[in-house]
C-alpha positions as CSV (number, residue, x, y, z in Angstrom):
1,M,-0.1,0.1,0.1
2,N,1.0,3.3,-0.8
3,E,2.4,5.5,2.2
4,H,-0.7,7.9,1.5
5,S,-3.4,5.4,2.3
6,A,-1.5,4.7,5.7
7,A,-4.1,7.4,7.4
8,P,-7.9,8.1,6.9
9,L,-8.3,9.3,3.2
10,R,-12.4,11.2,4.2
11,A,-12.5,14.8,4.9
12,D,-13.8,15.1,8.5
13,T,-17.6,15.7,8.3
14,A,-17.1,18.9,9.7
15,G,-15.8,20.3,6.7
16,R,-18.4,18.4,4.4
17,H,-20.6,21.4,4.1
18,A,-17.9,24.1,3.8
19,S,-19.3,26.4,1.4
20,T,-17.2,27.8,-1.4
21,A,-18.4,29.4,-4.4
22,D,-18.5,27.2,-7.9
23,W,-15.6,27.7,-10.4
24,S,-15.6,30.2,-13.0
25,R,-15.5,29.0,-16.4
26,A,-12.0,30.8,-16.3
27,Q,-11.2,28.2,-13.6
28,W,-12.5,25.3,-15.3
29,T,-10.4,26.0,-18.7
30,G,-7.2,26.4,-16.1
31,F,-7.6,23.3,-14.4
32,A,-8.4,21.8,-18.5
33,D,-4.8,23.6,-19.6
34,H,-3.1,22.1,-16.7
35,L,-4.1,18.6,-17.3
36,L,-3.1,19.2,-20.9
37,A,0.1,20.5,-20.2
38,S,0.9,17.5,-17.7
39,V,0.8,14.9,-20.1
40,L,3.1,16.5,-23.2
41,P,6.1,15.6,-21.1
42,Y,4.8,12.2,-22.6
43,A,3.9,12.4,-26.0
44,S,5.9,10.8,-28.8
45,P,7.9,13.3,-31.1
46,R,5.2,13.9,-33.6
47,H,2.6,13.5,-30.6
48,G,0.9,10.7,-32.5
49,R,1.0,8.7,-28.8
50,I,1.0,10.0,-25.5
51,T,2.0,7.0,-23.3
52,L,2.0,7.9,-19.6
53,P,4.1,6.4,-17.2
54,G,3.3,3.4,-15.1
55,A,3.1,-0.4,-15.6
56,E,1.6,-1.7,-18.8
57,G,-2.3,-1.6,-19.4
58,G,-3.7,-5.2,-20.1
59,Y,-3.9,-4.5,-24.1
60,G,0.0,-3.4,-24.2
61,R,1.7,-0.2,-24.7
62,A,0.5,0.4,-28.0
63,V,-2.8,0.9,-26.8
64,D,-1.7,2.2,-23.7
65,G,-0.3,5.3,-25.9
66,L,-3.5,5.7,-28.5
67,E,-5.5,5.9,-25.3
68,G,-3.3,8.5,-24.2
69,F,-3.7,10.4,-27.1
70,C,-7.5,9.9,-27.7
71,R,-8.8,10.6,-24.5
72,T,-6.7,14.0,-23.9
73,F,-7.9,14.9,-27.8
74,L,-11.8,15.0,-25.9
75,L,-10.4,17.5,-23.6
76,A,-8.2,19.5,-25.9
77,G,-11.4,19.4,-28.3
78,F,-13.9,20.7,-25.6
79,R,-11.1,23.5,-25.0
80,I,-10.7,24.6,-28.5
81,A,-14.7,24.1,-29.5
82,G,-15.6,26.4,-26.1
83,E,-13.3,29.3,-27.4
84,R,-14.8,28.9,-30.9
85,G,-11.1,28.5,-32.0
86,E,-9.9,31.6,-30.7
87,G,-6.4,31.6,-29.2
88,M,-6.4,28.0,-29.6
89,D,-4.1,27.3,-33.0
90,E,-1.4,26.2,-30.8
91,L,-3.4,23.4,-29.3
92,A,-5.1,22.8,-32.4
93,E,-1.8,22.3,-34.1
94,L,-0.1,20.2,-31.8
95,Y,-3.3,17.6,-32.0
96,A,-3.5,17.7,-35.6
97,R,0.0,16.7,-36.0
98,G,-0.6,13.7,-33.7
99,I,-3.5,12.5,-35.9
100,A,-1.2,12.9,-38.7
101,A,1.2,10.9,-37.6
102,G,-1.1,8.4,-35.9
103,V,-3.2,7.8,-39.0
104,D,0.2,7.5,-41.5
105,P,0.4,3.4,-42.0
106,D,4.2,4.9,-42.6
107,A,4.9,6.3,-39.3
108,P,7.2,5.3,-37.1
109,E,6.0,2.5,-34.7
110,E,6.2,4.7,-31.3
111,E,3.4,7.3,-33.7
112,R,1.4,4.6,-35.3
113,W,-2.1,4.5,-33.7
114,V,-3.3,0.3,-33.5
115,R,-6.0,-0.3,-35.6
116,T,-9.4,-1.6,-35.4
117,T,-8.7,-4.6,-36.9
118,E,-5.7,-5.0,-34.6
119,H,-7.6,-4.5,-31.5
120,G,-11.2,-3.7,-30.4
121,Q,-9.9,-1.0,-28.1
122,A,-9.0,0.9,-31.0
123,K,-13.0,1.0,-31.6
124,V,-13.5,2.9,-28.6
125,E,-10.6,5.3,-29.0
126,A,-11.9,5.7,-32.6
127,A,-15.3,7.5,-31.3
128,S,-13.4,9.8,-29.2
129,I,-11.6,11.2,-32.5
130,A,-14.5,11.0,-34.6
131,L,-16.7,13.1,-32.1
132,I,-13.7,15.9,-31.8
133,L,-13.1,16.0,-35.2
134,D,-16.5,17.1,-36.0
135,M,-16.7,19.0,-33.1
136,T,-13.6,21.3,-33.9
137,R,-14.0,20.9,-37.5
138,P,-13.2,24.7,-38.8
139,W,-9.9,24.3,-36.7
140,I,-8.7,20.9,-37.3
141,W,-10.8,18.5,-40.0
142,D,-10.4,21.6,-42.3
143,R,-7.2,22.5,-41.8
144,L,-5.7,18.8,-42.1
145,S,-4.2,18.1,-45.7
146,D,-6.2,16.1,-48.4
147,R,-3.8,12.9,-47.7
148,T,-4.3,13.3,-44.0
149,Q,-8.3,13.5,-44.2
150,Q,-8.0,10.4,-46.7
151,Q,-5.8,8.0,-44.2
152,V,-8.4,9.3,-41.1
153,V,-11.2,8.1,-43.2
154,E,-8.8,5.1,-44.3
155,Y,-8.4,4.2,-40.1
156,L,-12.2,4.9,-39.0
157,S,-13.6,2.9,-41.9
158,P,-13.1,-0.7,-40.4
159,V,-15.6,0.1,-38.0
160,V,-18.4,0.2,-40.3
161,G,-19.6,-3.1,-40.3
162,D,-18.0,-4.2,-36.7
163,R,-20.2,-5.7,-34.3
164,T,-17.8,-6.4,-31.4
165,Y,-19.9,-6.1,-28.2
166,P,-22.7,-4.6,-30.0
167,K,-25.2,-4.7,-26.8
168,T,-23.6,-2.5,-24.2
169,N,-22.2,1.2,-25.0
170,W,-19.9,-0.1,-27.6
171,L,-23.0,0.4,-29.6
172,W,-22.5,3.9,-29.8
173,F,-18.5,4.2,-30.9
174,S,-20.4,2.5,-34.0
175,V,-22.8,5.1,-34.4
176,V,-20.6,8.1,-34.1
177,V,-17.7,6.9,-35.8
178,E,-19.8,5.7,-39.1
179,T,-22.2,9.4,-38.6
180,F,-18.8,11.1,-38.8
181,L,-17.7,9.1,-41.7
182,R,-20.9,10.1,-43.5
183,S,-20.5,13.7,-43.0
184,V,-17.1,13.5,-45.2
185,G,-17.9,11.4,-48.0
186,G,-16.9,8.4,-45.9
187,P,-18.0,4.9,-46.3
188,W,-21.3,4.0,-43.6
189,S,-24.1,1.9,-43.0
190,P,-27.5,3.1,-42.6
191,D,-28.4,-0.3,-41.4
192,D,-25.7,-0.2,-39.1
193,I,-26.9,3.0,-37.7
194,A,-30.7,2.0,-37.6
195,A,-29.5,-1.6,-35.8
196,D,-27.5,0.3,-32.9
197,L,-30.2,2.7,-32.3
198,A,-32.3,-0.3,-32.1
199,L,-30.0,-1.7,-29.5
200,H,-30.0,1.3,-27.7
201,D,-33.6,1.2,-27.0
202,E,-33.3,-2.3,-26.3
203,L,-31.5,-1.8,-23.4
204,Y,-33.8,0.9,-21.8
205,R,-35.3,0.0,-18.7
206,A,-37.7,2.7,-17.2
207,G,-37.3,5.9,-15.7
208,G,-34.3,7.1,-17.5
209,W,-32.2,4.4,-17.0
210,Y,-30.3,2.0,-19.1
211,S,-28.5,-1.2,-18.5
212,D,-25.4,-1.7,-20.2
213,G,-26.0,-4.9,-21.5
214,T,-28.2,-7.2,-21.0
215,E,-26.7,-8.4,-17.6
216,R,-28.5,-6.3,-14.7
217,S,-25.7,-3.5,-15.2
218,F,-26.7,-0.5,-13.6
219,D,-23.6,1.9,-13.1
220,N,-22.2,5.3,-14.4
221,Y,-21.5,3.9,-17.6
222,N,-25.6,5.2,-17.7
223,G,-24.7,8.5,-17.3
224,W,-21.2,8.8,-19.1
225,A,-21.9,6.8,-22.3
226,M,-25.9,6.0,-22.7
227,Q,-27.2,9.2,-22.0
228,L,-24.1,11.5,-23.1
229,Y,-23.9,10.0,-26.7
230,P,-27.6,10.4,-28.2
231,V,-27.3,14.2,-27.2
232,L,-23.8,14.8,-28.5
233,W,-24.6,12.2,-31.7
234,A,-27.3,14.5,-32.3
235,R,-25.5,17.4,-33.1
236,M,-22.9,15.8,-35.2
237,A,-23.0,17.3,-38.9
238,G,-23.6,13.8,-40.6
239,A,-26.5,13.1,-37.9
240,T,-29.5,16.0,-38.7
241,E,-31.8,13.0,-40.7
242,L,-30.5,10.3,-38.7
243,A,-31.8,11.7,-35.3
244,A,-34.9,13.1,-36.9
245,G,-37.8,11.7,-34.5
246,R,-35.5,10.8,-31.7
247,T,-33.8,13.5,-29.9
248,V,-37.6,14.0,-27.5
249,T,-37.6,10.9,-26.2
250,D,-33.7,10.9,-25.7
251,V,-33.7,14.4,-24.0
252,A,-36.8,13.2,-22.0
253,R,-34.8,9.9,-20.7
254,L,-31.8,12.3,-20.0
255,D,-34.0,14.4,-17.9
256,R,-35.6,11.6,-16.0
257,Y,-32.3,10.0,-15.4
258,L,-30.8,13.7,-13.8
259,Q,-33.3,13.6,-11.5
260,D,-31.9,10.7,-9.9
261,A,-28.7,11.5,-10.4
262,V,-28.4,14.5,-8.6
263,G,-29.6,12.6,-5.6
264,L,-26.6,9.9,-6.1
265,V,-23.9,12.7,-5.3
266,G,-22.8,13.2,-1.7
267,A,-22.7,16.8,-0.3
268,D,-18.7,16.8,-0.8
269,G,-19.2,15.8,-3.9
270,A,-18.5,12.1,-4.0
271,P,-20.2,10.2,-6.5
272,L,-21.7,6.8,-5.4
273,F,-18.8,4.3,-5.0
274,Q,-20.5,1.5,-7.4
275,G,-19.7,-0.2,-10.8
276,R,-16.6,-0.7,-13.0
277,S,-14.7,2.1,-14.5
278,L,-14.1,4.0,-11.4
279,I,-10.5,5.1,-12.2
280,Y,-12.8,7.2,-14.9
281,R,-13.5,9.8,-12.0
282,F,-14.9,12.7,-12.8
283,A,-16.3,11.7,-15.8
284,A,-19.4,11.0,-13.8
285,A,-19.9,14.7,-13.9
286,A,-20.2,14.6,-17.6
287,P,-24.3,13.6,-17.8
288,F,-24.7,17.1,-15.5
289,W,-23.2,19.1,-18.6
290,V,-25.0,17.0,-21.0
291,G,-28.3,17.9,-19.3
292,A,-27.0,22.2,-19.7
293,I,-26.4,21.3,-23.3
294,A,-29.8,19.4,-24.0
295,E,-31.6,22.0,-21.5
296,V,-33.5,19.4,-19.8
297,P,-36.8,20.9,-18.2
298,S,-36.8,19.6,-14.7
299,L,-33.3,20.9,-13.8
300,S,-31.6,24.7,-13.7
301,P,-28.4,24.9,-15.7
302,G,-27.1,26.5,-12.3
303,A,-28.3,23.1,-10.1
304,L,-26.4,21.1,-13.1
305,R,-23.3,23.2,-13.2
306,H,-22.9,22.6,-9.2
307,A,-23.4,19.3,-9.7
308,A,-20.7,18.8,-12.1
309,D,-18.6,21.6,-10.1
310,K,-19.2,19.3,-6.9
311,V,-18.0,16.0,-8.2
312,V,-14.8,17.3,-10.3
313,R,-13.9,19.4,-7.1
314,H,-14.3,16.6,-4.8
315,F,-11.3,14.6,-6.8
316,V,-9.2,17.8,-6.8
317,D,-9.6,18.7,-3.3
318,H,-8.5,14.8,-2.6
319,G,-5.9,14.6,-4.5
320,A,-6.8,13.9,-8.3
321,P,-4.9,14.8,-10.4
322,D,-1.5,14.1,-8.4
323,E,1.8,16.2,-8.3
324,R,2.8,15.7,-11.3
325,G,-0.7,16.6,-12.7
326,L,-1.3,13.7,-13.6
327,L,-4.7,11.0,-13.4
328,T,-3.5,7.5,-12.2
329,M,-5.5,4.4,-11.7
330,G,-7.1,5.0,-8.7
331,W,-9.7,7.0,-6.7
332,H,-8.1,9.7,-4.8
333,H,-4.7,8.4,-5.2
334,E,-3.4,5.6,-6.9
335,W,-4.8,2.3,-6.3
336,R,-4.1,0.2,-8.9
337,Q,-6.6,-2.8,-7.8
338,L,-9.3,-0.8,-8.8
339,A,-9.1,-0.7,-12.2
340,Q,-10.5,-3.5,-14.6
341,S,-8.0,-5.5,-16.9
342,Y,-8.9,-3.5,-19.9
343,S,-7.4,-0.6,-18.3
344,G,-3.8,1.3,-18.6
345,P,-2.3,4.2,-17.6
346,S,-4.0,6.5,-19.8
347,S,-7.5,4.8,-19.2
348,P,-8.3,7.3,-16.4
349,Y,-8.6,10.2,-19.1
350,W,-12.2,9.2,-20.0
351,A,-12.3,11.8,-17.0
352,S,-12.0,14.2,-19.6
353,K,-16.3,13.6,-20.1
354,G,-16.5,15.3,-17.0
355,M,-15.2,18.5,-18.8
356,L,-17.2,18.5,-21.1
357,G,-18.8,21.7,-20.0
358,I,-15.8,23.8,-21.1
359,S,-17.1,22.9,-24.7
360,L,-20.0,25.6,-24.0
361,P,-18.8,29.5,-24.7
362,A,-18.4,32.0,-22.2
363,D,-21.7,33.5,-23.4
364,R,-23.9,30.6,-22.7
365,P,-26.5,30.8,-19.9
366,V,-25.1,28.1,-17.6
367,W,-21.7,30.0,-16.7
368,A,-24.1,33.0,-15.4
369,A,-26.8,31.2,-13.8
370,P,-27.5,31.0,-9.7
371,S,-25.7,27.7,-8.4
372,E,-28.6,25.5,-6.9
373,P,-27.3,23.0,-4.3
374,L,-27.4,19.5,-4.7
375,P,-30.1,17.9,-2.5
376,A,-27.5,16.4,-0.4
377,E,-26.9,19.8,0.8
378,T,-30.4,21.1,1.5
379,G,-32.3,18.4,3.3
380,D,-32.9,14.5,3.5
381,R,-34.3,12.5,0.2
382,L,-35.6,9.2,-0.3
383,F,-36.3,8.0,-3.4
384,A,-36.2,4.2,-5.3
385,V,-34.4,3.4,-8.8
386,K,-37.0,1.0,-9.8
387,P,-35.0,-0.8,-12.8
388,A,-32.0,-1.2,-10.5
389,G,-33.7,-2.0,-7.6
390,W,-32.2,0.6,-5.6
391,V,-33.5,2.4,-2.5
392,V,-31.7,5.5,-2.2
393,S,-31.3,7.7,1.1
394,G,-29.5,10.9,1.3
395,T,-29.2,12.6,4.4
396,S,-28.4,16.1,4.4
397,A,-26.9,16.4,8.1
398,D,-23.5,14.4,7.4
399,G,-24.2,14.8,3.3
400,I,-23.9,11.3,2.8
401,V,-26.0,9.1,0.2
402,R,-26.1,5.3,0.7
403,I,-28.2,2.7,-1.2
404,A,-29.4,-0.4,-0.7
405,N,-29.0,-2.7,-3.5
406,H,-31.1,-5.6,-4.3
407,G,-31.7,-5.4,-8.2
408,T,-28.0,-4.7,-9.7
409,D,-25.5,-7.8,-9.4
410,H,-23.9,-7.8,-13.3
411,A,-25.2,-11.2,-14.2
412,R,-28.1,-12.4,-15.8
413,E,-31.1,-13.5,-13.5
414,G,-31.0,-17.1,-13.0
415,S,-27.5,-17.5,-13.5
416,L,-25.2,-18.7,-10.5
417,V,-21.7,-17.0,-10.6
418,G,-20.0,-15.0,-8.3
419,D,-20.7,-11.9,-6.9
420,S,-18.8,-8.9,-8.0
421,P,-17.9,-7.0,-4.7
422,L,-18.5,-3.4,-7.4
423,Y,-22.2,-4.5,-8.4
424,A,-23.8,-7.4,-5.9
425,R,-22.9,-5.8,-2.3
426,I,-26.6,-4.9,-0.4
427,G,-25.4,-1.5,0.2
428,Y,-23.3,1.1,-1.5
429,S,-22.5,4.9,-0.5
430,T,-20.6,8.1,-1.3
431,A,-18.4,7.6,2.2
432,T,-17.2,4.2,1.8
433,A,-16.0,1.5,-1.2
434,P,-16.6,-2.3,-1.5
435,L,-13.3,-4.3,-0.2
436,L,-11.4,-5.4,-3.8
437,D,-8.6,-7.3,-2.7
438,E,-8.7,-11.2,-4.3
439,E,-10.5,-12.0,-1.2
440,G,-13.0,-9.5,-1.8
441,W,-14.0,-11.2,-5.0
442,V,-14.3,-14.7,-3.9
443,A,-15.6,-14.4,-0.4
444,P,-18.3,-11.7,0.1
445,L,-18.2,-10.0,3.7
446,E,-18.9,-6.2,3.8
447,Q,-22.7,-5.3,3.1
448,A,-23.3,-8.6,2.5
449,V,-25.8,-11.6,3.5
450,V,-24.0,-15.0,3.4
451,L,-24.1,-18.5,4.7
452,V,-20.9,-19.7,6.3
453,D,-19.7,-23.2,6.4
454,A,-17.6,-24.8,8.5
455,A,-14.4,-24.1,6.6
456,G,-15.3,-20.1,6.8
457,R,-16.6,-20.2,3.3
458,P,-19.3,-17.7,2.7
459,T,-21.8,-18.0,-0.4
460,H,-22.7,-15.9,-3.3
461,R,-26.0,-14.1,-4.2
462,A,-25.7,-13.3,-8.1
463,A,-27.6,-13.5,-9.5
464,M,-30.9,-12.8,-7.4
465,T,-34.4,-12.0,-8.0
466,L,-35.8,-8.8,-7.2
467,L,-39.3,-9.0,-5.0
468,D,-39.7,-5.1,-4.2
469,V,-38.6,-2.0,-4.1
470,R,-40.4,0.7,-3.1
471,V,-41.1,4.1,-1.1
472,A,-43.6,4.4,0.9
473,G,-44.0,6.9,3.6
474,D,-40.9,7.6,5.4
475,V,-39.7,4.1,5.0
476,G,-38.2,2.7,1.6
477,V,-38.6,-1.0,1.5
478,A,-36.4,-3.5,-1.4
479,G,-36.1,-6.9,-1.0
480,S,-34.3,-9.7,-3.0
481,R,-34.4,-13.6,-3.5
482,W,-31.1,-15.9,-4.3
483,T,-29.9,-19.3,-4.2
484,A,-26.7,-19.0,-2.1
485,H,-24.2,-20.9,-3.6
486,W,-20.4,-21.8,-2.9
487,L,-17.9,-20.8,-5.7
488,T,-14.7,-22.5,-6.4
489,P,-13.6,-19.6,-9.1
490,A,-12.2,-21.1,-12.3
491,P,-8.8,-19.3,-13.3
492,T,-8.8,-16.1,-15.1
493,A,-6.7,-13.3,-16.4
494,T,-9.2,-10.6,-17.3
495,Q,-11.7,-8.6,-15.0
496,H,-13.9,-6.8,-16.8
497,G,-16.4,-6.3,-13.7
498,S,-18.4,-9.2,-13.6
499,G,-18.5,-11.7,-11.2
500,R,-16.1,-14.9,-11.3
501,S,-17.7,-17.8,-12.9
502,G,-16.4,-21.6,-11.5
503,D,-17.7,-24.2,-10.4
504,V,-20.8,-23.7,-7.8
505,V,-22.3,-26.0,-4.7
506,P,-25.7,-24.5,-4.0
507,A,-26.5,-24.1,-0.3
508,G,-30.1,-23.4,0.0
509,S,-32.5,-20.2,-0.7
510,V,-32.1,-17.0,1.0
511,T,-34.5,-14.1,1.5
512,A,-33.4,-10.6,2.8
513,F,-35.5,-7.2,2.5
514,S,-34.0,-3.9,3.3
515,L,-36.6,-1.3,5.3
516,V,-34.3,2.4,5.2
517,R,-34.9,5.5,6.8
518,G,-32.3,8.4,6.9
519,S,-29.0,6.7,8.1
520,W,-30.5,3.4,8.8
521,E,-31.3,0.4,7.1
522,L,-32.8,-2.6,9.0
523,R,-32.0,-5.6,7.4
524,L,-34.1,-8.7,7.8
525,A,-32.9,-11.8,6.2
526,R,-34.1,-15.5,6.4
527,V,-32.9,-19.1,5.6
528,D,-35.7,-20.2,3.3
529,E,-34.6,-23.8,2.7
530,L,-31.4,-25.7,2.7
531,A,-30.3,-27.7,-0.2
532,E,-30.3,-31.6,0.1
533,G,-27.5,-32.8,2.3
534,V,-26.6,-29.1,4.0
535,D,-26.8,-29.6,7.8
536,A,-27.8,-26.1,9.2
537,G,-26.0,-27.4,12.3
538,T,-22.7,-26.8,10.5
539,L,-23.3,-23.2,9.1
540,T,-24.1,-19.8,10.5
541,L,-25.9,-16.9,9.0
542,R,-23.6,-14.0,8.6
543,L,-24.4,-10.3,7.9
544,G,-21.6,-7.7,6.8
545,G,-21.9,-3.8,7.5
546,W,-20.4,-0.9,6.2
547,P,-16.8,-0.8,5.9
548,L,-14.9,1.9,6.9
549,V,-10.8,2.4,6.9
550,G,-7.7,4.0,8.4
551,R,-5.6,3.2,11.7
552,D,-7.2,5.7,13.8
553,T,-10.5,3.4,13.4
554,V,-11.9,3.2,16.6
555,P,-14.2,-0.3,17.4
556,A,-16.1,-1.4,19.8
557,A,-17.0,-4.6,19.7
558,A,-19.9,-6.3,22.3
559,E,-23.2,-7.2,21.6
560,A,-23.4,-4.6,18.7
561,V,-20.4,-3.1,16.7
562,S,-19.5,0.3,16.3
563,L,-16.8,1.7,14.1
564,T,-15.6,5.3,14.0
565,S,-13.1,6.5,11.3
566,A,-12.6,10.4,10.1
567,G,-15.9,11.5,11.8
568,V,-17.8,8.4,10.0
569,T,-19.9,5.8,12.4
570,S,-20.7,2.5,10.8
571,T,-23.1,0.6,13.3
572,L,-24.5,-3.2,13.3
573,V,-26.9,-4.1,16.0
574,P,-28.7,-7.3,16.5
575,V,-32.6,-6.5,16.5
576,V,-34.1,-9.6,16.2
577,G,-32.1,-13.3,16.8
578,E,-29.3,-14.3,19.0
579,A,-25.9,-13.1,17.3
580,R,-21.9,-12.9,17.9
581,S,-20.6,-9.8,16.8
582,A,-17.0,-9.5,15.0
583,V,-15.2,-7.0,13.6
584,V,-12.8,-8.1,10.3
585,T,-9.3,-6.1,9.3
586,R,-8.1,-6.7,6.4
587,A,-4.8,-4.9,4.9
588,D,-4.9,-3.8,1.2
589,A,-8.2,-3.5,0.3
590,S,-9.5,-0.9,0.1
591,P,-8.9,2.5,-2.0
592,L,-9.8,4.5,0.2
593,G,-7.4,3.7,2.8
594,D,-5.7,1.0,5.1
595,P,-6.6,-1.2,6.7
596,A,-10.6,-1.6,6.0
597,H,-12.5,-3.1,8.8
598,V,-16.2,-4.5,8.6
599,P,-18.8,-5.1,11.3
600,T,-20.0,-8.4,11.2
601,L,-23.0,-10.3,13.2
602,S,-23.2,-14.5,13.1
603,Y,-26.3,-16.2,13.5
604,P,-27.4,-19.7,13.8
605,V,-29.0,-21.0,11.3
606,R,-32.6,-21.8,11.9
607,V,-34.9,-22.7,8.6
608,G,-37.9,-20.1,8.1
609,A,-36.8,-17.9,11.2
610,W,-36.1,-14.0,10.5
611,V,-33.2,-12.4,11.7
612,A,-32.8,-8.8,11.7
613,A,-29.8,-5.9,12.0
614,L,-30.0,-2.0,12.1
615,V,-27.2,-1.2,9.9
616,G,-26.2,2.4,10.2
617,L,-23.4,5.0,8.4
618,S,-23.5,8.1,9.7
619,G,-21.2,11.3,9.9
620,V,-23.1,13.2,12.5
621,G,-21.9,10.8,15.5
622,S,-23.4,7.6,15.9
623,T,-22.9,5.0,19.1
624,Q,-23.7,1.1,19.7
625,E,-26.3,2.6,22.1
626,E,-28.3,3.5,19.2
627,R,-31.2,0.7,19.5
628,C,-34.8,0.2,17.8
629,R,-36.8,-2.4,18.3
630,T,-39.0,-4.9,15.8
631,E,-42.4,-6.9,15.9
632,L,-42.5,-9.4,13.2
633,L,-46.1,-10.7,12.1
634,E,-46.1,-13.3,9.4
635,R,-49.9,-13.3,7.7
636,D,-50.8,-13.8,4.4
637,G,-47.9,-15.0,3.1
638,G,-46.4,-11.7,4.1
639,L,-44.9,-10.3,7.0
640,D,-46.1,-7.1,8.8
641,V,-43.0,-5.2,10.0
642,V,-43.5,-2.5,13.2
643,V,-40.4,-0.9,13.5
644,H,-39.7,1.7,16.6
645,W,-36.3,3.7,14.9
646,P,-33.9,4.6,17.6
647,D,-35.2,8.4,17.0
648,G,-38.4,6.8,18.7
649,V,-40.3,7.3,15.4
650,R,-42.5,4.5,14.5
651,T,-43.3,2.8,11.7
652,S,-45.1,0.1,9.8
653,S,-44.0,-2.1,6.4
654,H,-46.3,-4.8,5.3
655,L,-43.8,-6.8,3.3
656,S,-44.9,-9.5,0.6
657,V,-42.4,-12.2,0.7
658,G,-43.9,-14.6,-1.3
659,A,-43.1,-18.6,-1.0
660,S,-39.5,-19.5,-1.9
661,G,-39.0,-18.8,-5.7
662,D,-41.6,-16.4,-6.3
663,A,-41.1,-13.1,-7.4
664,V,-43.7,-10.8,-5.9
């Protein structure tokens, strides 16, 4: 672990609501200039590749260099477009020279771009080239020589007809590239574009949310890909007729999504720590700028700009970029384990998407609009994201946003695979991170409900069946049922965010519900039945709470567990059932700091009996003395739950539990 991780990385909540004005446009462009200047020392002589320092990425050095050029070209293009080219001649010429070198098949190896026929990743980067060449057409494309323009067309043309990863966000790489080719007289296929747009619509679920693929993959790709590209594509020169009839629907979906997205950002600007590609950091700001460009009706330009400002500045204030001005593979600081196997040292520069706002000139209203705060800065908010199976609770007292997840696992329903710690945990927040060491992928611990055998092996829950997700009065309700199974993972060299595959042994059926209110979750769990040959006497039912990090973490374990670190407290209190408490500590397991601590409760297994625990995450001071009482009454195939919360409020909820295997 790096030296910086020896201490907690989270700011104390006393400073979480420090009020500072949003960046001016000059500050935004100054930050962009700093990022661009910092990568120049790593460019090849003709600027065709930018190969940043660090261990070689999973796809090799040539792809690393291509990513370095293309992803910073996004940022450079936004910068040039936002000034309408004025004063940007040097920057435009620099990247124009790089394009000429990259597409030249006779260029030296250190300059030449990897072709899309040589590696699929080149298709991703080709889309950035096409998007920015269109956006900066008068200042770069129109000034390229005829020979270079033809070589650009030849470089991009193999994308036509390419079906690599079609049912994911990759569909947009084809659409963008072919649309640009159409605008410059190159080859393109109307059938390709029509098919890809149909696939895009097929991946739409509801409420503004897309799944990035046919698995239950709800994550940041919804904002920085599935919502971003339709709006930018519709403004491309070659898209005018193609986008006709789509824009109203696409903007309406974006508008609905943004109403949820602003509620998923903490008051300190931290995005929800969930999903793959988190090393892209402030790319999470991109959908807010897209909303400003599209002029969505439900959020003001000032609210959208402020949301983007908070996200970008969260990382700037916590050490990203680093002292060299570089974005590394990590969150606040470098922590390579956070990256997927497709990532290299230049991959983090997809964060450039979060700087999209600088493509808006200074005279655009968004820059003068009064700032409006995030929901987490102004009041408590409780809502459901039904397609994802999430109940979301943001609390203004500490600025933390947390979710209870019962529908997202990056798996196909009914499959039995390993749990991805990035997707399949029950809880995610803006103040914590799942454990992402090797053990985190094979042995679910934090924010999990598992059966543990005599050898200490915990079960997995992917893929679960969503039973319920809603908000009823002051309580959010979400529930799921799954076949708990032990997994012996198969060897793998790739890690794209999904859980591991391997040999599976079913353990039984488990049902869990989350009742969410403020900073608390009442978590109910029941072992519905055990698989044939599985002995309840050899098992325990373990509930894991919120993980905290840091050497100054103060654990207090008795019947209940309370952990406090950097002003944040994680509590886990038994409510129904006799439990044994413990704190599990792991080194080099979290991108937020070292070591990581997880509170747990272990119950004896009694088939058909409910257990319950109060799971808390708060930044305003909590103690293990927090208690709640719960009354459970089973009737009509359901469960009535009366909760007396720690603050004295009483609520009543009815859970439609159903029989084992039934989704209700």
